[in-house]
N, C-alpha and C positions, 0 to 999 in steps of 0.2 A: 504494500500500500504506500502510495506517495504521501507526502506531507499535505498536499491539497485535499486528497480524499479523507485523510484523518480529520482535518479541520472542518471539512464539509459534513462529515458524519457527526462530529461533536456539536456543530452548529445546528444541525437538524434535530438532534435529541433535545438540545436546550430550547429550541423554538417549539417543539412538540410539547414539552413539559409546560412552557409558558402559556401556550394556547389552551392546554388542558386546565390549567389553574384558572385562567380567565373565564373559560366556559363554565367551570364549577361555580365561580363567583356569580356569573350572570344567572345561572340556574337557581342559586339560592336567593338572589335578590330580585328576580324578575317578578313584576306584578305586585310588589309590596309597596305600601304607602310610605311616604317619608316620615321619619320620626318627628314628633311634635317638639318644637323648641320654643318654650315660653319666652325666653329672652329675645329671640329673633322676632317673634310676633309682637312683643311690646315695642321693640325698636321700629318695626314697620308701622304700627299704629301711631307712634309719636311723630315719625318723620314723613308720613304720607301727606302730600299736598291736597287738601280737601277742596280747594277752590275749583278744581276741574271735575269734581264728583257729579255735579248736576249735568254735565255734558254726557257722562257715561250712563247715568240713570235715565236720561230723557230719550224717548224713542226718536229716531231720525237725527241724532246728533251729528252724524257724519254729513248729512245733507246741509246742516248749518255751516259746517266748516267749508264745504265746497262753494257755498254762496258767498262767503266772506273773502275767498281768495280770488 
């Protein structure tokens, strides 16, 4: 076996192990909800700009933006 073949074989094994670990991780976490983080939620509520909330809650708010531009 040449040095190139040895390196290619070792690289293939390492990649196969890495892909297997990644697939196992995806299989365990797929379809699961995110964990609730109360601190992140508190920061979101404090930092959210509420002046645009009426645009989101009002039906047809995208049409208003198109008319203004």
